[in-house]
GUZARO-420479 format. One record per residue (C-alpha): residue in three letters; chain; x, y, z. Coordinates in pm, whole numbers. Example, Ala and Ser with C-alpha at 12.3 -4.5 7.8 and 13.67 -1.06 7.14 Angstrom:
// GUZARO-420479
+--------+--------+--------+--------+--------+
! residu ! chaine !      X !      Y !      Z !
+--------+--------+--------+--------+--------+
!    ALA !      A !   1230 !   -450 !    780 !
!    SER !      A !   1367 !   -106 !    714 !
+--------+--------+--------+--------+--------+
END
This chain:
// GUZARO-420479
+--------+--------+--------+--------+--------+
! residu ! chaine !      X !      Y !      Z !
+--------+--------+--------+--------+--------+
!    MET !      A !      0 !      0 !      0 !
!    LYS !      A !    285 !    235 !     90 !
!    ARG !      A !    452 !    165 !   -246 !
!    ILE !      A !    127 !    244 !   -432 !
!    LYS !      A !     98 !    578 !   -250 !
!    ILE !      A !    455 !    671 !   -339 !
!    ILE !      A !    402 !    577 !   -706 !
!    THR !      A !     75 !    774 !   -713 !
!    LEU !      A !    248 !   1078 !   -560 !
!    LEU !      A !    532 !   1059 !   -813 !
!    LEU !      A !    283 !   1035 !  -1099 !
!    MET !      A !     96 !   1341 !   -972 !
!    ILE !      A !    421 !   1537 !   -942 !
!    SER !      A !    521 !   1431 !  -1294 !
!    ILE !      A !    183 !   1542 !  -1431 !
!    LEU !      A !    211 !   1878 !  -1256 !
!    ILE !      A !    564 !   1933 !  -1390 !
!    ALA !      A !    456 !   1833 !  -1741 !
!    ASP !      A !    153 !   2064 !  -1724 !
!    LYS !      A !    374 !   2348 !  -1607 !
!    ALA !      A !    625 !   2281 !  -1887 !
!    TYR !      A !    350 !   2274 !  -2149 !
!    ALA !      A !    200 !   2593 !  -2008 !
!    TYR !      A !    542 !   2763 !  -2021 !
!    ALA !      A !    597 !   2643 !  -2378 !
!    ASP !      A !    255 !   2775 !  -2482 !
!    GLU !      A !    330 !   3107 !  -2313 !
!    VAL !      A !    662 !   3136 !  -2500 !
!    LYS !      A !    495 !   3055 !  -2833 !
!    GLU !      A !    230 !   3317 !  -2771 !
!    HIS !      A !    492 !   3574 !  -2675 !
!    VAL !      A !    696 !   3501 !  -2988 !
!    SER !      A !    386 !   3528 !  -3206 !
!    ASP !      A !    302 !   3862 !  -3045 !
!    GLN !      A !    654 !   3992 !  -3110 !
!    ILE !      A !    631 !   3894 !  -3476 !
!    GLU !      A !    299 !   4074 !  -3514 !
!    GLU !      A !    438 !   4384 !  -3341 !
!    PHE !      A !    733 !   4375 !  -3582 !
!    LYS !      A !    502 !   4355 !  -3883 !
!    THR !      A !    292 !   4643 !  -3756 !
!    LYS !      A !    590 !   4872 !  -3693 !
!    THR !      A !    781 !   4795 !  -4013 !
!    LYS !      A !    496 !   4708 !  -4253 !
!    CYS !      A !    704 !   4404 !  -4352 !
!    ARG !      A !    469 !   4131 !  -4473 !
!    ALA !      A !    681 !   3814 !  -4465 !
!    VAL !      A !    862 !   3697 !  -4149 !
!    SER !      A !    989 !   3345 !  -4081 !
!    VAL !      A !   1141 !   3248 !  -3748 !
!    ALA !      A !   1317 !   2936 !  -3620 !
!    VAL !      A !   1369 !   2869 !  -3250 !
!    VAL !      A !   1599 !   2580 !  -3162 !
!    ASP !      A !   1597 !   2476 !  -2796 !
!    GLY !      A !   1802 !   2162 !  -2736 !
!    ASP !      A !   1659 !   1894 !  -2962 !
!    LYS !      A !   1333 !   2083 !  -3020 !
!    THR !      A !   1265 !   2320 !  -3309 !
!    GLU !      A !    972 !   2558 !  -3344 !
!    VAL !      A !    907 !   2738 !  -3672 !
!    TYR !      A !    687 !   3043 !  -3721 !
!    GLY !      A !    574 !   3172 !  -4060 !
!    ASP !      A !    651 !   3016 !  -4398 !
!    ALA !      A !    891 !   2725 !  -4338 !
!    GLU !      A !    968 !   2656 !  -4705 !
!    GLY !      A !    984 !   3005 !  -4857 !
!    LEU !      A !   1330 !   3119 !  -4966 !
!    TYR !      A !   1477 !   3453 !  -4855 !
!    GLN !      A !   1807 !   3625 !  -4926 !
!    ILE !      A !   1999 !   3584 !  -4601 !
!    GLY !      A !   2232 !   3880 !  -4648 !
!    SER !      A !   2559 !   3886 !  -4458 !
!    MET !      A !   2474 !   3563 !  -4276 !
!    THR !      A !   2627 !   3426 !  -4599 !
!    LYS !      A !   2971 !   3520 !  -4464 !
!    ALA !      A !   2968 !   3227 !  -4218 !
!    PHE !      A !   2933 !   2984 !  -4510 !
!    THR !      A !   3220 !   3149 !  -4696 !
!    GLY !      A !   3426 !   3144 !  -4376 !
!    LEU !      A !   3357 !   2774 !  -4321 !
!    ALA !      A !   3473 !   2697 !  -4676 !
!    VAL !      A !   3798 !   2881 !  -4608 !
!    GLN !      A !   3842 !   2684 !  -4283 !
!    LYS !      A !   3803 !   2362 !  -4480 !
!    LEU !      A !   4070 !   2463 !  -4728 !
!    ILE !      A !   4300 !   2560 !  -4439 !
!    ALA !      A !   4243 !   2226 !  -4263 !
!    GLU !      A !   4323 !   2041 !  -4586 !
!    GLY !      A !   4649 !   2234 !  -4626 !
!    THR !      A !   4538 !   2403 !  -4949 !
!    LEU !      A !   4544 !   2741 !  -4775 !
!    SER !      A !   4718 !   2887 !  -4472 !
!    LYS !      A !   4597 !   3167 !  -4248 !
!    ASP !      A !   4921 !   3348 !  -4325 !
!    ASP !      A !   4884 !   3325 !  -4702 !
!    THR !      A !   4856 !   3667 !  -4864 !
!    VAL !      A !   4596 !   3775 !  -5114 !
!    SER !      A !   4864 !   3896 !  -5356 !
!    LYS !      A !   5021 !   3548 !  -5350 !
!    LEU !      A !   4689 !   3371 !  -5409 !
!    LEU !      A !   4552 !   3616 !  -5667 !
!    PRO !      A !   4839 !   3696 !  -5905 !
!    GLY !      A !   4843 !   4062 !  -6000 !
!    PHE !      A !   4638 !   4172 !  -5700 !
!    THR !      A !   4786 !   4459 !  -5499 !
!    ALA !      A !   4681 !   4629 !  -5176 !
!    VAL !      A !   4818 !   4975 !  -5100 !
!    TYR !      A !   4862 !   5165 !  -4774 !
!    GLY !      A !   5051 !   5493 !  -4747 !
!    HIS !      A !   5103 !   5475 !  -5125 !
!    GLU !      A !   5309 !   5160 !  -5082 !
!    ALA !      A !   5220 !   4800 !  -5164 !
!    CYS !      A !   5136 !   4587 !  -4859 !
!    ASP !      A !   5022 !   4234 !  -4782 !
!    ILE !      A !   4679 !   4127 !  -4658 !
!    THR !      A !   4655 !   3779 !  -4506 !
!    ILE !      A !   4369 !   3531 !  -4510 !
!    ASP !      A !   4348 !   3565 !  -4131 !
!    GLN !      A !   4299 !   3943 !  -4163 !
!    LEU !      A !   4019 !   3894 !  -4414 !
!    LEU !      A !   3848 !   3645 !  -4181 !
!    LYS !      A !   3879 !   3888 !  -3888 !
!    GLN !      A !   3779 !   4201 !  -4086 !
!    THR !      A !   4113 !   4368 !  -4012 !
!    SER !      A !   4241 !   4403 !  -4368 !
!    GLY !      A !   4215 !   4784 !  -4386 !
!    TYR !      A !   3915 !   4785 !  -4621 !
!    THR !      A !   3592 !   4956 !  -4511 !
!    ASN !      A !   3233 !   4926 !  -4627 !
!    SER !      A !   3251 !   5252 !  -4822 !
!    GLU !      A !   3094 !   5210 !  -5165 !
!    LYS !      A !   3268 !   5528 !  -5278 !
!    LEU !      A !   3614 !   5391 !  -5201 !
!    PHE !      A !   3557 !   5022 !  -5272 !
!    PRO !      A !   3260 !   4979 !  -5508 !
!    SER !      A !   3071 !   4650 !  -5519 !
!    ALA !      A !   3076 !   4436 !  -5831 !
!    SER !      A !   2857 !   4551 !  -6119 !
!    ASP !      A !   2606 !   4311 !  -6273 !
!    ASP !      A !   2842 !   4183 !  -6543 !
!    MET !      A !   3143 !   4119 !  -6316 !
!    THR !      A !   3273 !   3780 !  -6206 !
!    LEU !      A !   3450 !   3753 !  -5872 !
!    MET !      A !   3787 !   3775 !  -6045 !
!    ASP !      A !   3677 !   4078 !  -6250 !
!    TRP !      A !   3570 !   4254 !  -5932 !
!    ALA !      A !   3894 !   4162 !  -5749 !
!    ASP !      A !   4089 !   4317 !  -6038 !
!    SER !      A !   3874 !   4631 !  -6012 !
!    ILE !      A !   3974 !   4704 !  -5651 !
!    SER !      A !   4337 !   4598 !  -5689 !
!    GLY !      A !   4568 !   4890 !  -5617 !
!    LYS !      A !   4315 !   5094 !  -5420 !
!    GLU !      A !   4440 !   5271 !  -5108 !
!    LEU !      A !   4338 !   5102 !  -4779 !
!    ASN !      A !   4191 !   5307 !  -4495 !
!    TYR !      A !   4410 !   5137 !  -4235 !
!    ARG !      A !   4727 !   4936 !  -4225 !
!    PRO !      A !   4639 !   4562 !  -4248 !
!    GLY !      A !   4601 !   4409 !  -3902 !
!    GLU !      A !   4583 !   4750 !  -3734 !
!    ARG !      A !   4210 !   4764 !  -3653 !
!    TYR !      A !   3872 !   4602 !  -3710 !
!    SER !      A !   3650 !   4751 !  -3979 !
!    TYR !      A !   3356 !   4555 !  -4113 !
!    SER !      A !   3362 !   4530 !  -4493 !
!    ASN !      A !   3198 !   4313 !  -4756 !
!    VAL !      A !   3521 !   4346 !  -4954 !
!    ASN !      A !   3692 !   4101 !  -4719 !
!    TYR !      A !   3451 !   3815 !  -4779 !
!    ASN !      A !   3413 !   3873 !  -5151 !
!    LEU !      A !   3793 !   3851 !  -5170 !
!    LEU !      A !   3773 !   3526 !  -4975 !
!    GLY !      A !   3528 !   3403 !  -5239 !
!    ALA !      A !   3784 !   3480 !  -5509 !
!    VAL !      A !   4050 !   3301 !  -5301 !
!    ILE !      A !   3824 !   2993 !  -5276 !
!    GLU !      A !   3795 !   2986 !  -5656 !
!    LYS !      A !   4170 !   3020 !  -5710 !
!    ALA !      A !   4269 !   2769 !  -5441 !
!    SER !      A !   4012 !   2503 !  -5533 !
!    GLY !      A !   4010 !   2535 !  -5911 !
!    LEU !      A !   3629 !   2541 !  -5896 !
!    SER !      A !   3383 !   2825 !  -5925 !
!    TYR !      A !   3269 !   2964 !  -5591 !
!    ARG !      A !   2925 !   2816 !  -5650 !
!    GLU !      A !   3058 !   2470 !  -5737 !
!    TYR !      A !   3286 !   2460 !  -5435 !
!    MET !      A !   3019 !   2575 !  -5190 !
!    GLU !      A !   2758 !   2332 !  -5317 !
!    THR !      A !   2977 !   2021 !  -5335 !
!    ASN !      A !   3197 !   2082 !  -5031 !
!    ILE !      A !   2976 !   2268 !  -4783 !
!    LEU !      A !   2602 !   2272 !  -4852 !
!    ILE !      A !   2545 !   1913 !  -4971 !
!    PRO !      A !   2767 !   1746 !  -4706 !
!    LEU !      A !   2589 !   1945 !  -4433 !
!    GLY !      A !   2243 !   1850 !  -4562 !
!    LEU !      A !   2148 !   2210 !  -4641 !
!    THR !      A !   1946 !   2120 !  -4949 !
!    ASN !      A !   1739 !   2438 !  -4949 !
!    THR !      A !   2028 !   2683 !  -4938 !
!    TYR !      A !   2138 !   2832 !  -5269 !
!    VAL !      A !   2450 !   3014 !  -5380 !
!    GLN !      A !   2268 !   3199 !  -5658 !
!    MET !      A !   1909 !   3281 !  -5746 !
!    PRO !      A !   1715 !   2951 !  -5726 !
!    GLY !      A !   1567 !   2827 !  -6053 !
!    ASP !      A !   1208 !   2830 !  -6172 !
!    GLY !      A !    968 !   2649 !  -5943 !
!    ALA !      A !   1149 !   2746 !  -5623 !
!    SER !      A !    931 !   2898 !  -5353 !
!    ILE !      A !   1092 !   3241 !  -5330 !
!    ILE !      A !    959 !   3502 !  -5088 !
!    ARG !      A !    993 !   3812 !  -5302 !
!    GLY !      A !   1176 !   4108 !  -5154 !
!    SER !      A !   1007 !   4437 !  -5069 !
!    ARG !      A !   1088 !   4802 !  -5013 !
!    PRO !      A !    908 !   5044 !  -4780 !
!    GLY !      A !    746 !   5365 !  -4893 !
!    TYR !      A !    472 !   5586 !  -4754 !
!    ARG !      A !    414 !   5329 !  -4476 !
!    HIS !      A !    348 !   5047 !  -4720 !
!    ALA !      A !    553 !   4754 !  -4852 !
!    PHE !      A !    610 !   4743 !  -5228 !
!    ARG !      A !    752 !   4443 !  -5412 !
!    TYR !      A !   1114 !   4513 !  -5496 !
!    GLU !      A !   1363 !   4298 !  -5687 !
!    ILE !      A !   1731 !   4360 !  -5755 !
!    LYS !      A !   1978 !   4175 !  -5976 !
!    VAL !      A !   2250 !   4000 !  -5777 !
!    ALA !      A !   2600 !   4027 !  -5923 !
!    GLU !      A !   2820 !   3718 !  -5907 !
!    GLY !      A !   3098 !   3926 !  -5753 !
!    GLN !      A !   2883 !   4015 !  -5449 !
!    ILE !      A !   2756 !   3669 !  -5350 !
!    PRO !      A !   3024 !   3544 !  -5103 !
!    ALA !      A !   2964 !   3838 !  -4869 !
!    GLY !      A !   2588 !   3846 !  -4866 !
!    TYR !      A !   2359 !   3692 !  -5124 !
!    PHE !      A !   2278 !   3329 !  -5045 !
!    TYR !      A !   1913 !   3221 !  -5048 !
!    SER !      A !   1775 !   2986 !  -4783 !
!    ASN !      A !   1458 !   2897 !  -4597 !
!    ILE !      A !   1393 !   2886 !  -4225 !
!    ASN !      A !   1404 !   2505 !  -4212 !
!    ASP !      A !   1763 !   2506 !  -4338 !
!    MET !      A !   1848 !   2791 !  -4101 !
!    ALA !      A !   1714 !   2583 !  -3812 !
!    ARG !      A !   1944 !   2301 !  -3922 !
!    TRP !      A !   2232 !   2551 !  -3953 !
!    ILE !      A !   2171 !   2657 !  -3590 !
!    GLY !      A !   2170 !   2292 !  -3483 !
!    ILE !      A !   2500 !   2239 !  -3664 !
!    TRP !      A !   2665 !   2520 !  -3467 !
!    LEU !      A !   2501 !   2415 !  -3139 !
!    GLY !      A !   2633 !   2063 !  -3189 !
!    SER !      A !   2286 !   1909 !  -3174 !
!    THR !      A !   2273 !   1807 !  -3542 !
!    ASP !      A !   2465 !   1505 !  -3668 !
!    ILE !      A !   2731 !   1604 !  -3923 !
!    PRO !      A !   3063 !   1456 !  -4042 !
!    LYS !      A !   3343 !   1483 !  -3785 !
!    GLU !      A !   3547 !   1688 !  -4029 !
!    PHE !      A !   3297 !   1971 !  -3999 !
!    LYS !      A !   3275 !   1942 !  -3621 !
!    ASP !      A !   3650 !   2005 !  -3610 !
!    LEU !      A !   3617 !   2304 !  -3845 !
!    ILE !      A !   3340 !   2454 !  -3632 !
!    SER !      A !   3548 !   2405 !  -3317 !
!    ALA !      A !   3835 !   2589 !  -3487 !
!    VAL !      A !   3607 !   2884 !  -3560 !
!    LYS !      A !   3466 !   2894 !  -3207 !
!    SER !      A !   3816 !   2893 !  -3059 !
!    GLU !      A !   3871 !   3238 !  -3212 !
!    LEU !      A !   3553 !   3384 !  -3060 !
!    ILE !      A !   3661 !   3438 !  -2701 !
!    LYS !      A !   3533 !   3775 !  -2583 !
!    PRO !      A !   3254 !   4017 !  -2680 !
!    GLY !      A !   3342 !   4201 !  -3000 !
!    ASP !      A !   3556 !   3924 !  -3145 !
!    TYR !      A !   3485 !   3864 !  -3515 !
!    TYR !      A !   3600 !   3560 !  -3706 !
!    SER !      A !   3495 !   3361 !  -4010 !
!    GLY !      A !   3155 !   3528 !  -4048 !
!    TRP !      A !   3058 !   3522 !  -3678 !
!    GLU !      A !   3066 !   3775 !  -3396 !
!    SER !      A !   3067 !   3735 !  -3017 !
!    PHE !      A !   2814 !   3950 !  -2829 !
!    GLU !      A !   2791 !   4088 !  -2475 !
!    SER !      A !   2495 !   3859 !  -2404 !
!    GLY !      A !   2722 !   3554 !  -2433 !
!    THR !      A !   2574 !   3466 !  -2770 !
!    THR !      A !   2733 !   3427 !  -3110 !
!    GLY !      A !   2565 !   3548 !  -3426 !
!    HIS !      A !   2545 !   3770 !  -3729 !
!    SER !      A !   2301 !   4004 !  -3903 !
!    GLY !      A !   2223 !   4037 !  -4270 !
!    GLY !      A !   2077 !   4310 !  -4484 !
!    THR !      A !   2033 !   4357 !  -4857 !
!    PRO !      A !   1827 !   4629 !  -5031 !
!    ASN !      A !   1516 !   4410 !  -5005 !
!    TYR !      A !   1572 !   4161 !  -4720 !
!    SER !      A !   1706 !   4154 !  -4362 !
!    SER !      A !   1797 !   3869 !  -4129 !
!    ARG !      A !   1969 !   3773 !  -3804 !
!    ILE !      A !   2089 !   3462 !  -3627 !
!    VAL !      A !   2202 !   3423 !  -3263 !
!    PHE !      A !   2283 !   3115 !  -3058 !
!    SER !      A !   2431 !   3012 !  -2726 !
!    GLU !      A !   2624 !   2686 !  -2712 !
!    GLU !      A !   2603 !   2694 !  -2333 !
!    LYS !      A !   2222 !   2726 !  -2324 !
!    LYS !      A !   2170 !   2517 !  -2640 !
!    ILE !      A !   1931 !   2783 !  -2770 !
!    GLY !      A !   1939 !   2950 !  -3110 !
!    VAL !      A !   1710 !   3185 !  -3302 !
!    CYS !      A !   1701 !   3290 !  -3666 !
!    VAL !      A !   1476 !   3553 !  -3824 !
!    LEU !      A !   1430 !   3600 !  -4199 !
!    THR !      A !   1230 !   3894 !  -4340 !
!    ASN !      A !   1159 !   4029 !  -4688 !
!    MET !      A !   1233 !   4396 !  -4618 !
!    ASN !      A !   1549 !   4588 !  -4539 !
!    VAL !      A !   1471 !   4690 !  -4179 !
!    ALA !      A !   1785 !   4550 !  -4020 !
!    ALA !      A !   1769 !   4722 !  -3680 !
!    SER !      A !   1411 !   4608 !  -3626 !
!    THR !      A !   1496 !   4255 !  -3742 !
!    ASP !      A !   1791 !   4244 !  -3503 !
!    SER !      A !   1572 !   4349 !  -3210 !
!    LEU !      A !   1306 !   4092 !  -3303 !
!    CYS !      A !   1565 !   3813 !  -3306 !
!    ASN !      A !   1725 !   3933 !  -2981 !
!    GLY !      A !   1385 !   3966 !  -2816 !
!    ILE !      A !   1280 !   3614 !  -2913 !
!    TYR !      A !   1611 !   3476 !  -2789 !
!    ALA !      A !   1567 !   3663 !  -2460 !
!    VAL !      A !   1218 !   3518 !  -2404 !
!    CYS !      A !   1332 !   3165 !  -2490 !
!    SER !      A !   1629 !   3188 !  -2255 !
!    GLY !      A !   1422 !   3320 !  -1966 !
!    ALA !      A !   1541 !   3682 !  -1978 !
!    ASP !      A !   1346 !   4005 !  -2017 !
!    THR !      A !   1222 !   4067 !  -2369 !
!    VAL !      A !   1371 !   4330 !  -2599 !
!    PRO !      A !   1135 !   4588 !  -2756 !
!    ILE !      A !   1118 !   4615 !  -3135 !
!    ALA !      A !   1362 !   4888 !  -3232 !
!    GLY !      A !   1288 !   5146 !  -3497 !
!    ASP !      A !   1496 !   5105 !  -3812 !
!    VAL !      A !   1662 !   5400 !  -3983 !
!    TRP !      A !   1471 !   5335 !  -4305 !
!    THR !      A !   1141 !   5319 !  -4118 !
!    VAL !      A !   1223 !   5655 !  -3960 !
!    PHE !      A !   1321 !   5796 !  -4299 !
!    ASP !      A !    997 !   5668 !  -4446 !
!    LEU !      A !    800 !   5859 !  -4183 !
!    ILE !      A !   1009 !   6175 !  -4232 !
!    PHE !      A !    997 !   6181 !  -4610 !
!    SER !      A !    631 !   6084 !  -4623 !
!    ALA !      A !    573 !   6399 !  -4417 !
!    VAL !      A !    809 !   6600 !  -4641 !
!    THR !      A !    617 !   6486 !  -4949 !
!    ILE !      A !    281 !   6588 !  -4802 !
!    LEU !      A !    404 !   6925 !  -4671 !
!    TRP !      A !    577 !   7026 !  -4993 !
!    VAL !      A !    286 !   6917 !  -5210 !
!    LEU !      A !     71 !   7152 !  -5000 !
!    LEU !      A !    342 !   7418 !  -5034 !
!    ILE !      A !    342 !   7387 !  -5414 !
!    ILE !      A !    -36 !   7420 !  -5423 !
!    SER !      A !    -17 !   7727 !  -5199 !
!    ILE !      A !    255 !   7885 !  -5411 !
!    LEU !      A !     26 !   7883 !  -5712 !
!    PHE !      A !   -191 !   8143 !  -5534 !
!    VAL !      A !     87 !   8350 !  -5371 !
!    LYS !      A !    172 !   8685 !  -5529 !
!    ARG !      A !    408 !   8831 !  -5268 !
!    ARG !      A !    773 !   8815 !  -5365 !
!    GLY !      A !    891 !   8796 !  -5002 !
!    THR !      A !    679 !   8492 !  -4925 !
!    LEU !      A !    802 !   8319 !  -5239 !
!    LEU !      A !   1166 !   8395 !  -5154 !
!    VAL !      A !   1128 !   8249 !  -4802 !
!    ALA !      A !    963 !   7934 !  -4941 !
!    GLY !      A !   1233 !   7906 !  -5207 !
!    ILE !      A !   1522 !   7947 !  -4963 !
!    LEU !      A !   1368 !   7689 !  -4730 !
!    SER !      A !   1315 !   7438 !  -5013 !
!    VAL !      A !   1666 !   7485 !  -5156 !
!    THR !      A !   1824 !   7458 !  -4809 !
!    VAL !      A !   1643 !   7134 !  -4728 !
!    LEU !      A !   1720 !   6985 !  -5070 !
!    ILE !      A !   2091 !   7073 !  -5063 !
!    SER !      A !   2127 !   6953 !  -4703 !
!    ILE !      A !   1982 !   6614 !  -4793 !
!    CYS !      A !   2205 !   6583 !  -5101 !
!    ILE !      A !   2517 !   6663 !  -4897 !
!    VAL !      A !   2447 !   6489 !  -4565 !
!    MET !      A !   2307 !   6158 !  -4688 !
!    PRO !      A !   2615 !   6050 !  -4891 !
!    LEU !      A !   2840 !   6147 !  -4600 !
!    VAL !      A !   2639 !   5949 !  -4346 !
!    PHE !      A !   2591 !   5637 !  -4558 !
!    LYS !      A !   2924 !   5658 !  -4747 !
!    ALA !      A !   2750 !   5595 !  -5077 !
!    GLU !      A !   2646 !   5786 !  -5386 !
!    LEU !      A !   2315 !   5973 !  -5360 !
!    LYS !      A !   2177 !   5779 !  -5659 !
!    ASP !      A !   2244 !   5447 !  -5481 !
!    ILE !      A !   2076 !   5572 !  -5165 !
!    ALA !      A !   1773 !   5705 !  -5353 !
!    PHE !      A !   1724 !   5428 !  -5609 !
!    VAL !      A !   1853 !   5117 !  -5428 !
!    TRP !      A !   1846 !   5139 !  -5048 !
!    ALA !      A !   1616 !   5412 !  -4917 !
!    PRO !      A !   1235 !   5394 !  -4899 !
!    TYR !      A !   1042 !   5510 !  -5204 !
!    SER !      A !    926 !   5808 !  -4999 !
!    PHE !      A !   1285 !   5935 !  -4989 !
!    THR !      A !   1300 !   5952 !  -5368 !
!    GLY !      A !    948 !   6096 !  -5376 !
!    GLY !      A !   1049 !   6362 !  -5124 !
!    LEU !      A !   1351 !   6466 !  -5334 !
!    ILE !      A !   1133 !   6492 !  -5645 !
!    ILE !      A !    872 !   6705 !  -5468 !
!    LEU !      A !   1140 !   6932 !  -5318 !
!    THR !      A !   1295 !   6979 !  -5663 !
!    ALA !      A !    952 !   7047 !  -5811 !
!    ALA !      A !    889 !   7309 !  -5541 !
!    VAL !      A !   1216 !   7488 !  -5621 !
!    PHE !      A !   1132 !   7502 !  -5993 !
!    THR !      A !    774 !   7610 !  -5924 !
!    ILE !      A !    891 !   7894 !  -5701 !
!    ALA !      A !   1155 !   7999 !  -5954 !
!    ILE !      A !    898 !   8010 !  -6235 !
!    LYS !      A !    655 !   8204 !  -6014 !
!    LEU !      A !    923 !   8462 !  -5925 !
!    TRP !      A !   1019 !   8496 !  -6291 !
!    LYS !      A !    657 !   8560 !  -6389 !
!    LEU !      A !    612 !   8818 !  -6112 !
!    ARG !      A !    922 !   9001 !  -6225 !
!    LYS !      A !    810 !   8988 !  -6586 !
!    ASN !      A !    471 !   9132 !  -6495 !
!    GLU !      A !    633 !   9409 !  -6291 !
!    ASN !      A !    845 !   9511 !  -6588 !
+--------+--------+--------+--------+--------+
END
């Protein structure tokens, strides 16, 4: 009888624990769903897919099969390929780019200098992410064509001197992979990384017809508009893979050590992790954060993404979205990770492009009203004030924006910024011309 009572008590305790665990899991799911909806409301982004890996359990939210561009999360794949070539003895960390790419030259202080593979992996080569100084590949460029185009350009810093995040580093690593392996970047990545790791829904280039692609979008006037860009071959290693959230969940499991993969890759992953010791460390497409997590963000003109994981807690989160709202995407991913790890949630942050969309939507409305008003104004002084204001705002935007974003104004307006930014510039220009014509007519009438 005593044994039966003990067994009954243990069963009741087990049921209570299980009920509590299920209740907690349901609460987490509800919280994650709420965060996703808040994100969509704030950003107007329509497509969001999320993977949460907790030990041997995976929860997926949104479209599990749809393919997104994963942006700079691509760098970790390129970095892993380089680690494989190093482990095989084909490359060395101390190899220089000029040795591996004949004819390539890096310059600092107007003198030729060497950049090592290790410096590219750590983002300490001296290159920056300035499109003005180091332009990305154009549509017709191969990786080797692009590498030739930046050969001889002056570095911002002496190689190894300081960290400076740059897509140049990982596109150069892509060119190195081609030269060292004798295969195209795509061939090497597919046969030596993606297929062996079972990542069958991750693509080096635009997937073919029939693939379930979540089309990219661009904000404007607080709406999401479908937006497609052509991806140049010379830009892919740093940021233009396609993948779905199911493969990203597997990718998290691979780095957490919970997914079965060949031992060779376990050793490569351990080698990468050994370089990520303290917050701020960057290596092979990964960064260490203050929270004790490892991860990376990604952003292209029409997509944004983020991945974070903790090997200690065996928890990882990935977020894929079809709009370039990187800061908001980062906060969504961080907030979901916080909830899943038992910490306080992180509010959805406002993204710079969302803020710009609000500002330039307002600019468009105000200056349209100004133009309409000008049509009825006959006082020269009022017209001059409106003209000076319009010219000042227009010139300020044209000067400040390229300085802040280190890019040409045309790239900001026609590639990256919300449609409302371009609309605002057009309306401001129209206002200036309208005022000028009105002043000219007044002067003509006076004479």
